[in-house]
C-alpha positions as CSV (number, residue, x, y, z in Angstrom):
1,M,0.0,0.0,0.0
2,S,1.4,3.4,-1.1
3,S,2.1,6.0,1.5
4,K,-0.5,9.0,1.4
5,I,1.1,12.3,1.4
6,L,-0.4,15.9,1.6
7,L,1.4,18.5,-0.4
8,V,0.6,22.1,0.6
9,E,2.1,24.7,-1.8
10,D,0.6,27.8,-3.3
11,E,3.1,28.2,-6.2
12,E,1.3,26.1,-8.8
13,S,4.3,25.3,-10.9
14,L,6.4,24.0,-8.0
15,L,3.4,22.1,-6.7
16,N,3.0,20.4,-10.0
17,V,6.6,19.3,-10.3
18,I,6.7,18.0,-6.7
19,R,3.4,16.0,-7.2
20,M,4.6,14.5,-10.5
21,N,7.8,13.2,-9.0
22,L,6.1,12.0,-5.8
23,E,3.7,10.0,-8.0
24,L,6.5,8.6,-10.1
25,E,7.8,7.2,-6.7
26,Q,4.4,5.6,-6.2
27,Y,3.2,7.8,-3.5
28,H,-0.5,8.8,-3.3
29,V,-0.7,12.6,-3.3
30,D,-3.3,15.1,-2.3
31,T,-2.7,18.9,-3.0
32,C,-4.0,22.0,-1.6
33,S,-2.9,25.7,-2.0
34,D,-4.5,27.5,0.9
35,G,-3.9,27.2,4.7
36,E,-7.4,26.8,5.8
37,L,-8.2,24.1,3.5
38,A,-4.9,22.5,4.3
39,L,-5.7,22.3,8.0
40,K,-9.2,20.7,7.3
41,M,-7.6,18.1,5.0
42,A,-4.7,17.2,7.4
43,K,-7.2,16.7,10.3
44,E,-9.4,14.5,8.2
45,G,-7.0,12.8,5.9
46,N,-4.9,10.5,8.2
47,Y,-1.7,11.3,6.1
48,D,1.6,9.5,6.3
49,L,3.5,12.8,5.7
50,I,2.5,16.4,5.3
51,L,4.7,18.6,3.0
52,L,3.9,22.2,4.2
53,D,4.8,25.7,2.8
54,V,5.0,28.5,5.4
55,M,3.8,31.6,3.4
56,L,0.2,30.5,2.4
57,P,-2.9,32.4,1.9
58,K,-5.6,32.5,4.8
59,M,-3.4,30.6,7.2
60,D,0.4,30.3,7.3
61,G,2.2,26.8,7.7
62,F,3.4,27.7,11.2
63,E,0.0,28.1,12.5
64,I,-1.1,24.9,10.7
65,C,1.5,22.8,12.3
66,T,0.6,24.4,15.7
67,Q,-3.1,23.6,15.4
68,L,-2.3,20.0,14.2
69,R,0.0,19.3,17.1
70,K,-2.4,20.8,19.6
71,T,-5.1,18.5,18.5
72,G,-3.0,15.3,18.7
73,N,-2.2,15.0,15.0
74,V,1.0,13.1,14.8
75,S,1.5,13.0,11.0
76,P,5.1,13.8,10.2
77,I,5.5,17.4,8.9
78,L,8.1,18.5,6.5
79,F,8.4,22.3,5.8
80,L,9.3,23.4,2.3
81,T,9.7,27.2,2.3
82,A,11.8,30.0,1.2
83,R,12.1,31.2,4.7
84,G,15.5,30.0,5.7
85,T,16.8,31.9,8.5
86,S,17.8,30.2,11.7
87,E,14.9,31.9,13.6
88,D,12.5,30.5,11.1
89,R,14.0,27.0,11.2
90,I,13.8,27.0,15.0
91,N,10.4,28.4,15.0
92,G,9.3,25.5,12.7
93,L,10.7,22.8,14.7
94,K,9.6,24.1,18.0
95,R,6.0,24.1,16.6
96,G,6.2,20.3,16.0
97,A,7.7,20.0,12.5
98,D,9.9,16.8,11.9
99,D,12.2,18.4,9.3
100,Y,12.7,21.7,7.5
101,L,14.0,22.1,3.9
102,V,14.7,25.5,2.4
103,K,13.8,26.5,-1.2
104,P,15.5,26.1,-3.7
105,F,16.3,22.6,-2.9
106,H,17.3,19.6,-5.0
107,L,14.7,17.2,-5.8
108,E,16.9,14.2,-4.8
109,E,17.3,15.6,-1.4
110,L,13.7,16.2,-1.0
111,L,12.8,12.6,-2.0
112,L,15.6,11.1,0.4
113,R,14.1,13.1,3.3
114,I,10.7,12.1,2.6
115,K,11.8,8.4,2.4
116,I,13.5,8.8,5.9
117,L,10.6,10.3,7.5
118,L,8.2,7.8,6.2
119,N,10.4,4.9,7.3
120,R,10.9,6.5,10.8
121,N,7.2,6.8,11.0
122,K,6.5,3.2,10.1
123,K,8.9,2.0,12.8
124,S,7.2,4.3,15.3
125,I,3.8,3.1,14.3
126,T,4.8,-0.5,14.7
127,Q,6.2,0.2,18.2
128,E,3.0,2.1,19.2
129,E,0.8,-0.9,17.9
130,R,2.7,-3.2,20.3
131,E,1.9,-0.7,23.2
132,E,-1.8,-0.1,22.2
133,V,-3.3,-2.6,24.5
134,F,-3.8,-1.7,28.3
135,S,-4.9,-4.0,31.0
136,F,-6.4,-3.3,34.5
137,G,-8.5,-5.4,36.8
138,N,-10.4,-7.9,34.8
139,F,-10.3,-5.5,31.8
140,K,-8.2,-5.2,28.6
141,I,-8.5,-2.3,26.2
142,D,-7.3,-2.5,22.6
143,F,-6.9,1.2,21.5
144,N,-6.4,0.2,17.9
145,T,-9.7,-1.6,17.5
146,F,-11.6,0.4,20.3
147,E,-12.7,-3.0,21.9
148,I,-13.1,-3.6,25.5
149,F,-12.5,-7.1,26.9
150,E,-13.6,-8.4,30.3
151,N,-12.0,-11.7,31.5
152,G,-10.9,-12.4,27.9
153,N,-14.3,-11.9,26.4
154,K,-15.3,-9.0,24.2
155,K,-17.6,-6.6,26.2
156,T,-18.4,-3.6,23.9
157,E,-16.6,-1.1,21.6
158,L,-16.2,2.6,22.3
159,G,-16.4,5.6,20.0
160,K,-13.5,7.4,18.7
161,R,-13.7,10.3,21.3
162,E,-14.5,7.9,24.0
163,I,-11.4,5.9,23.4
164,Q,-9.3,9.1,23.1
165,L,-10.6,10.4,26.4
166,L,-9.9,6.8,28.0
167,K,-6.4,6.8,26.7
168,L,-5.7,10.4,28.0
169,L,-6.8,9.4,31.4
170,I,-4.9,6.1,31.5
171,Q,-1.8,7.7,30.2
172,H,-1.8,9.8,33.5
173,P,-2.7,7.5,36.3
174,G,-3.6,9.2,39.5
175,K,-3.4,12.7,37.9
176,V,-6.4,14.9,37.7
177,I,-6.9,16.2,34.2
178,S,-8.8,19.4,34.0
179,R,-11.8,19.8,31.8
180,E,-10.0,22.5,29.9
181,E,-7.2,20.1,29.1
182,I,-9.5,17.4,28.1
183,L,-11.5,19.8,25.7
184,D,-8.4,21.1,24.2
185,K,-6.7,17.8,23.6
186,I,-9.7,15.8,22.5
187,W,-11.8,18.3,20.8
188,G,-9.6,21.1,19.8
189,E,-10.4,24.8,19.3
190,D,-12.8,24.2,16.3
191,A,-15.4,22.2,18.4
192,Y,-17.5,23.5,21.2
193,P,-18.7,20.6,23.4
194,T,-19.9,21.3,27.0
195,S,-18.4,20.1,30.1
196,R,-21.5,18.0,30.4
197,T,-20.3,16.0,27.4
198,I,-17.2,14.8,29.4
199,D,-19.5,13.9,32.3
200,N,-21.5,11.6,30.0
201,Y,-18.3,9.9,28.8
202,I,-17.3,9.2,32.3
203,L,-20.6,7.7,33.0
204,V,-20.2,5.3,30.1
205,F,-16.7,4.5,31.5
206,R,-18.3,3.7,34.8
207,K,-21.0,1.6,33.3
208,N,-18.5,-0.6,31.4
209,F,-15.7,-0.7,34.0
210,E,-17.2,-0.4,37.6
211,S,-18.9,-3.1,39.5
212,N,-20.7,-0.2,41.3
213,P,-20.9,2.9,39.0
214,K,-22.2,4.8,42.0
215,E,-19.0,4.2,44.1
216,P,-16.4,4.1,41.3
217,R,-13.1,2.5,41.8
218,Y,-11.3,3.5,38.6
219,F,-12.9,6.8,37.2
220,H,-13.3,9.7,39.5
221,S,-14.7,13.1,39.2
222,V,-12.9,15.8,41.2
223,R,-15.4,18.6,41.8
224,G,-14.7,21.8,40.1
225,V,-11.4,20.5,38.8
226,G,-11.5,17.5,36.3
227,Y,-11.2,13.8,36.2
228,K,-8.7,11.1,37.0
229,F,-8.0,7.4,36.5
230,T,-6.9,5.2,39.5
231,P,-5.7,1.8,38.4
């Protein structure tokens, strides 16, 4: 299966040259030339790599990178830009980019950097998949399939945001996670759920994991602060 790449570039001639060469390398390539659309595509597209210009209409590449990382998007990002000062490079990397290539560049170097990032990401995904099963009490959670098992038998499946919230709590055992942090990390700035939405998710967790949901052992609400998981 070919790797899926999002190419964001507002200079049409350069976009076409890069796209053609990527397709010759058997990559699947989607393209975009404005920042707002790029952010939307990147959030929805599940890309193996994002090639991102900085100077774009509607939203610059630095802000796109920031927004993606804030919402938990881990697709590798390679900046392709004419902005080549040390300050620009540092800014891009601090915002979460994986690599930074200044225009004009040699096409062979770009293709090599892409290959390195894709190979690194595949190794990372393989490692993550090995770590995507968590057990506590009589329960096992498979974060890849969203399935919940009790005593070795499948009990139920959770939705995407339910599993994201469950994972966030489990990754910080004993720590109170504030409502604000949950809303920011799970929903991001573009959605406007109420704190009651989180309460409903916690009720789902208690229903599935607690022997007595009214006296929870694992999933606790800390009044006026947030929520925590106690293994």
